[in-house]
C-alpha positions as CSV (number, residue, x, y, z in Angstrom):
1,M,0.1,0.2,-0.1
2,G,3.2,2.2,0.4
3,P,4.2,2.9,-2.8
4,H,0.7,3.5,-3.9
5,K,0.3,6.4,-1.8
6,K,3.4,8.0,-2.9
7,V,2.4,7.6,-6.5
8,K,-1.0,9.6,-5.3
9,K,1.0,12.4,-3.7
10,M,3.1,12.7,-6.6
11,K,0.0,13.4,-9.0
12,E,-1.2,15.8,-6.8
13,S,2.0,17.9,-6.5
14,T,2.0,18.0,-10.4
15,E,-1.4,19.3,-10.8
16,L,-0.7,21.7,-8.2
17,E,2.6,23.0,-10.3
18,V,0.5,23.6,-13.4
19,V,-2.4,25.3,-12.1
20,P,-1.5,28.1,-9.3
21,K,-3.7,28.5,-6.3
22,D,-3.2,32.6,-6.7
23,I,-5.0,32.5,-10.1
24,P,-8.8,30.9,-10.5
25,V,-9.2,28.3,-13.1
26,A,-12.3,29.7,-14.8
27,V,-10.0,32.9,-15.7
28,R,-6.7,31.9,-15.8
29,E,-4.6,31.9,-19.5
30,M,-3.8,29.4,-21.3
31,T,0.2,27.4,-20.5
32,E,2.5,26.8,-22.6
33,E,1.6,23.1,-23.1
34,E,-1.9,23.7,-23.7
35,V,-0.7,26.4,-26.6
36,E,1.4,24.1,-28.5
37,N,-0.5,21.0,-27.8
38,P,-4.2,22.0,-28.4
39,A,-5.2,18.4,-29.0
40,S,-5.2,18.2,-25.2
41,E,-8.7,20.0,-25.2
42,L,-9.9,17.4,-27.3
43,G,-10.2,14.5,-24.8
44,K,-12.2,17.3,-22.0
45,K,-15.6,16.6,-21.6
46,W,-18.1,19.2,-23.4
47,K,-20.9,21.3,-21.4
48,N,-22.8,23.4,-23.9
49,K,-24.2,19.8,-25.7
50,Q,-25.7,21.4,-28.8
51,R,-27.2,18.9,-31.6
52,V,-28.7,19.8,-34.5
53,L,-31.1,17.8,-36.7
54,Y,-31.4,18.0,-40.5
55,L,-34.6,16.8,-41.4
56,P,-35.4,17.0,-45.3
57,C,-39.0,16.8,-46.7
58,R,-39.8,14.8,-49.8
59,G,-40.2,17.3,-53.1
60,L,-36.7,18.4,-52.9
61,S,-34.6,19.3,-56.0
62,Y,-30.9,17.8,-56.6
63,R,-30.0,21.3,-56.0
64,D,-31.4,21.7,-52.5
65,R,-30.3,18.1,-51.3
66,H,-26.4,18.8,-52.1
67,L,-27.1,22.3,-50.1
68,M,-28.7,20.5,-47.4
69,K,-25.2,18.0,-47.6
70,D,-22.9,20.6,-47.7
71,L,-24.5,22.5,-44.1
72,I,-24.2,18.5,-42.8
73,S,-20.5,18.7,-43.7
74,L,-20.0,21.8,-42.4
75,C,-21.4,20.5,-39.1
76,P,-20.1,18.0,-36.7
77,H,-22.4,18.5,-34.1
78,S,-25.3,17.3,-36.7
79,K,-27.4,14.2,-37.2
80,T,-29.7,13.5,-40.0
81,E,-33.1,11.5,-40.6
82,S,-34.8,10.2,-43.3
83,K,-37.3,12.2,-45.6
84,M,-40.4,13.2,-44.2
85,R,-44.0,12.4,-46.0
86,R,-45.9,15.3,-47.2
87,G,-49.0,14.2,-45.6
88,D,-47.2,14.7,-42.1
89,S,-47.6,17.9,-39.8
90,L,-44.6,19.6,-39.2
91,F,-44.9,19.2,-35.5
92,S,-43.6,16.0,-36.1
93,A,-40.5,17.0,-36.2
94,N,-40.0,17.9,-32.8
95,E,-40.7,14.0,-31.9
96,M,-37.9,13.2,-34.2
97,A,-35.5,15.5,-33.0
98,E,-36.3,14.4,-29.1
99,M,-35.7,10.6,-30.4
100,K,-32.4,11.6,-31.8
101,N,-31.8,13.7,-28.4
102,C,-31.1,16.8,-30.2
103,N,-32.6,20.3,-29.3
104,K,-32.2,22.3,-32.6
105,C,-33.7,21.1,-36.0
106,I,-33.2,22.8,-39.4
107,L,-36.3,21.0,-41.3
108,F,-35.7,21.9,-45.6
109,E,-39.2,22.1,-47.0
110,G,-39.7,21.7,-50.9
111,R,-42.3,22.9,-53.2
112,K,-43.3,21.9,-56.8
113,Q,-39.5,21.1,-57.4
114,R,-38.9,24.9,-57.3
115,D,-39.1,26.7,-54.3
116,L,-37.1,26.2,-51.1
117,Y,-38.2,26.8,-47.5
118,M,-36.0,26.5,-44.1
119,W,-37.7,26.1,-40.7
120,I,-35.0,26.7,-38.0
121,A,-36.3,25.6,-34.6
122,D,-35.6,25.7,-30.9
123,V,-37.2,22.4,-30.1
124,G,-37.4,22.3,-26.2
125,R,-38.7,26.0,-25.5
126,G,-39.0,27.7,-29.2
127,P,-39.0,30.1,-31.0
128,S,-38.6,28.9,-34.8
129,A,-38.2,30.7,-38.1
130,K,-39.2,30.2,-41.2
131,F,-37.5,31.2,-44.3
132,Q,-37.6,31.1,-48.3
133,V,-34.2,29.9,-49.8
134,E,-33.1,31.7,-52.9
135,N,-30.1,31.8,-54.8
136,V,-28.8,28.5,-54.0
137,H,-25.2,27.8,-54.8
138,T,-23.4,24.5,-53.6
139,A,-19.7,24.3,-52.9
140,A,-19.1,21.9,-55.7
141,E,-21.2,24.0,-58.2
142,L,-18.8,27.1,-57.0
143,K,-15.2,25.7,-57.5
144,M,-13.6,27.9,-54.9
145,T,-10.1,28.4,-54.2
146,G,-10.4,28.0,-50.4
147,N,-10.3,25.1,-48.5
148,C,-9.9,24.1,-44.8
149,L,-9.8,21.2,-42.4
150,K,-13.2,19.6,-41.8
151,A,-15.1,19.9,-38.6
152,T,-13.4,22.7,-37.2
153,R,-15.0,25.7,-35.2
154,P,-16.2,28.6,-37.4
155,F,-16.2,32.4,-36.4
156,L,-19.7,34.0,-36.9
157,S,-20.0,37.5,-38.3
158,F,-23.0,39.2,-38.3
159,D,-24.0,42.6,-39.9
160,M,-23.9,45.9,-37.4
161,A,-28.0,45.5,-38.4
162,F,-28.2,42.5,-36.0
163,A,-27.5,44.8,-33.5
164,D,-30.3,47.3,-34.0
165,K,-32.6,48.0,-31.3
166,D,-35.4,49.0,-33.3
167,K,-35.6,45.2,-35.0
168,P,-35.8,43.0,-32.0
169,H,-36.1,39.8,-34.3
170,L,-33.0,40.4,-35.8
171,Q,-31.5,39.8,-32.4
172,L,-33.8,36.9,-32.2
173,L,-32.5,35.5,-35.4
174,K,-28.7,36.0,-34.6
175,E,-29.0,34.6,-31.0
176,L,-31.0,31.2,-33.6
177,F,-28.2,31.4,-35.6
178,I,-25.5,31.2,-33.0
179,Q,-27.0,28.3,-31.1
180,T,-27.6,26.5,-34.4
181,F,-24.5,26.9,-36.8
182,G,-21.7,27.5,-33.7
183,I,-19.8,24.6,-32.8
184,P,-19.3,23.9,-29.2
185,K,-16.2,24.1,-27.7
186,G,-14.8,20.5,-26.9
187,H,-17.2,18.7,-29.1
188,P,-15.5,15.1,-29.7
189,K,-16.4,15.0,-33.3
190,S,-14.8,18.6,-33.6
191,Q,-11.2,20.1,-33.5
192,P,-9.5,22.8,-31.4
193,F,-8.9,25.1,-34.5
194,F,-10.4,28.2,-35.8
195,D,-9.6,28.5,-39.8
196,R,-13.2,29.5,-41.1
197,V,-15.8,32.2,-40.9
198,Y,-19.7,32.4,-41.9
199,T,-20.6,35.9,-42.3
200,F,-24.3,36.7,-42.0
201,S,-24.9,40.3,-43.7
202,L,-28.4,41.9,-44.1
203,I,-29.1,43.1,-47.7
204,D,-32.6,44.5,-48.7
205,D,-34.1,42.5,-45.5
206,K,-33.0,39.7,-46.7
207,I,-30.0,37.8,-44.6
208,W,-26.8,36.5,-47.0
209,F,-25.0,33.9,-45.9
210,R,-21.1,32.8,-47.1
211,H,-18.7,30.7,-45.7
212,Y,-14.5,31.7,-46.3
213,Q,-11.6,30.3,-45.0
214,V,-9.2,31.8,-43.0
215,L,-5.8,31.9,-44.9
216,P,-2.6,31.4,-43.2
217,E,-1.0,34.5,-43.9
218,E,-0.7,37.4,-41.1
219,D,-2.9,40.0,-43.1
220,G,-6.4,38.0,-42.0
221,S,-7.3,37.4,-45.7
222,L,-10.3,35.5,-46.6
223,A,-10.9,33.0,-49.6
224,E,-14.7,31.7,-50.1
225,I,-15.0,27.9,-50.1
226,G,-18.9,27.8,-50.3
227,P,-21.7,27.4,-50.2
228,R,-24.0,30.5,-50.7
229,F,-27.5,31.3,-50.5
230,V,-29.9,34.0,-49.2
231,L,-32.6,33.6,-46.3
232,N,-36.0,35.7,-46.8
233,P,-37.1,35.6,-43.6
234,I,-41.0,35.0,-43.6
235,K,-42.5,34.4,-40.4
236,I,-40.9,34.0,-36.5
237,F,-43.1,31.6,-34.3
238,D,-43.8,31.5,-30.5
239,A,-43.2,27.7,-30.1
240,S,-41.1,24.9,-32.2
241,F,-43.1,24.6,-35.5
242,S,-46.5,26.1,-33.8
243,G,-47.4,28.9,-31.4
244,A,-48.4,32.3,-31.6
245,T,-46.8,34.6,-34.4
246,L,-44.0,37.0,-33.1
247,W,-43.1,38.5,-36.4
248,E,-44.3,38.7,-40.1
249,S,-42.6,39.9,-42.9
250,P,-44.8,42.9,-44.6
251,N,-43.1,42.5,-47.9
252,F,-42.9,39.0,-48.5
253,T,-44.8,37.5,-51.3
254,T,-44.9,33.8,-52.5
255,P,-42.9,32.5,-55.5
256,A,-46.2,31.5,-57.2
257,K,-47.7,34.7,-56.9
258,K,-44.5,36.0,-58.5
259,R,-44.7,33.6,-61.2
260,S,-48.6,34.6,-61.7
261,L,-47.7,38.2,-62.2
262,M,-44.9,37.5,-64.4
263,K,-47.6,35.5,-66.7
264,R,-50.2,38.4,-66.6
265,M,-47.5,40.6,-67.6
266,K,-46.9,38.9,-70.6
267,A,-50.5,38.6,-71.4
268,G,-51.2,42.5,-71.1
269,K,-48.2,42.7,-73.6
270,Y,-50.0,40.3,-76.1
271,I,-53.3,42.0,-75.4
272,R,-52.0,45.8,-75.7
273,H,-50.5,44.6,-78.9
274,V,-53.5,43.3,-80.5
275,E,-55.4,46.3,-79.5
276,T,-52.8,48.8,-81.4
277,K,-52.9,46.8,-84.1
278,A,-56.8,46.9,-84.4
279,A,-56.9,50.6,-83.6
280,Y,-54.3,51.5,-86.5
281,E,-56.2,49.2,-88.5
282,A,-59.3,51.5,-88.1
283,S,-58.1,54.5,-87.9
284,R,-55.8,53.5,-91.5
285,P,-57.2,56.2,-94.3
286,T,-59.0,54.8,-97.0
287,E,-58.0,57.7,-99.6
288,S,-54.3,59.0,-100.6
289,T,-53.4,61.3,-97.9
290,Y,-50.7,63.2,-99.9
291,K,-51.6,66.3,-102.9
292,V,-52.5,65.4,-106.3
293,D,-51.7,67.4,-109.3
294,E,-54.6,68.1,-112.0
295,T,-52.2,68.6,-115.0
296,D,-50.9,64.8,-114.2
297,E,-54.4,64.1,-116.1
298,V,-52.5,65.6,-119.4
299,F,-50.3,62.2,-119.4
300,N,-53.5,59.9,-119.4
301,T,-53.8,60.3,-123.5
302,L,-50.4,59.4,-124.5
303,P,-49.9,55.9,-126.2
304,T,-47.8,53.4,-124.4
305,D,-45.0,51.7,-125.6
306,S,-46.5,48.5,-126.7
307,E,-49.4,50.5,-128.4
308,D,-46.6,52.3,-130.3
309,E,-44.9,49.0,-131.4
310,G,-48.0,47.1,-132.5
311,F,-48.3,45.3,-129.3
312,D,-51.5,44.4,-127.5
313,D,-51.6,44.3,-123.8
314,E,-54.8,43.3,-123.0
315,A,-54.9,40.1,-121.6
316,P,-56.8,37.3,-124.3
317,P,-60.2,36.4,-123.1
318,P,-60.9,33.2,-121.3
319,G,-60.4,30.5,-123.3
320,Q,-58.4,31.7,-126.0
321,E,-55.2,31.7,-124.0
322,K,-51.9,31.5,-126.0
323,T,-50.6,27.7,-125.5
324,K,-46.8,26.9,-126.1
325,K,-45.4,24.3,-127.9
326,R,-44.4,21.3,-126.6
327,K,-40.3,20.8,-127.5
328,K,-40.1,17.4,-128.8
329,S,-38.0,14.9,-127.0
330,K,-34.8,14.1,-128.5
331,P,-34.5,10.5,-128.6
332,N,-32.4,8.2,-126.2
333,Q,-28.1,7.5,-127.4
334,K,-29.5,4.1,-127.9
335,I,-32.4,4.8,-129.9
336,R,-30.3,7.0,-132.1
337,K,-27.7,4.5,-132.5
338,R,-30.0,2.0,-133.5
339,M,-32.0,4.2,-136.0
340,K,-28.6,5.4,-138.0
341,L,-27.8,1.4,-138.4
342,L,-31.8,1.0,-139.9
343,K,-30.9,3.9,-142.1
344,E,-27.6,2.3,-143.3
345,E,-28.9,-1.1,-144.4
346,Q,-32.3,0.6,-145.6
347,G,-29.5,2.6,-148.2
348,M,-27.4,-0.5,-148.9
349,A,-30.6,-2.4,-149.9
350,E,-31.5,0.3,-152.0
351,E,-28.2,0.2,-153.9
352,M,-28.0,-3.5,-154.4
353,A,-31.9,-3.3,-156.2
354,A,-30.4,-0.4,-158.2
355,E,-27.7,-2.3,-159.2
């Protein structure tokens, strides 16, 4: 038992050497060993256990499916589930997230193989936000030069408009993005490095998402990796996929309505074209609009050139049209040879008869 006690005492002494008593553990700076060997942070138990469930619905196009795969590859704390049927209610996504032990959910809903909607929800207490996804460009499609390690932690960069006190819905969306896209510290599937940046910019009341790599140069330059897309916020609900409406976009119009308005504009263009053509035909003058010189009638008495030469310009009466003579077709070359031989034989026969 003696040697075992000595080992325990030695361990305690080493721990006291690494962590001084004067500096509290929560405020202390990183030691040289932790700076040189950041991989030691991987073994530590993480406290912020955020897990995100990526849930697709049936009816997604190929581009939307590739976008979802790109986002899954960016988030090591994500989990996936098979596609939801169209008849199922969105509230059933909460049960799926609880079964997968996830407290955040991103649901992709496609309509008519054209339009993509994204739901971001806090499964436990809410809130949830609905967006329309526009201008989707996947990482494989862009072929950007940026490249970084997989499962590394990102910096989340937000526009200054997200801190505006007059727009509390943007502050709520900012907190929702931080909890959803931010990778928890010490996650077992993540790496303790920061070599990428997610930017959320607000332009024309729409949120533009970009993904960049932090280049190893010291000037802090960036290189885009992809994917890129635009989120058009529609509504924010109190609970997860349900509840009272906290905020609603006043400028949002559905894509189907936009397409119907475009068709009406094109139809109106055709109708206007037909109406202008009919108005032109109705207002078209029947008589000549230019002035006629009365002295031009003097030249009507003069004979024409054909009358001087003795030709008749008038057309012949019907039934007496001039018929063209048919040209005799020339016989074939073989027939001509035969005819020539026959003539020679006849000539020889006549000579013989004369003698």
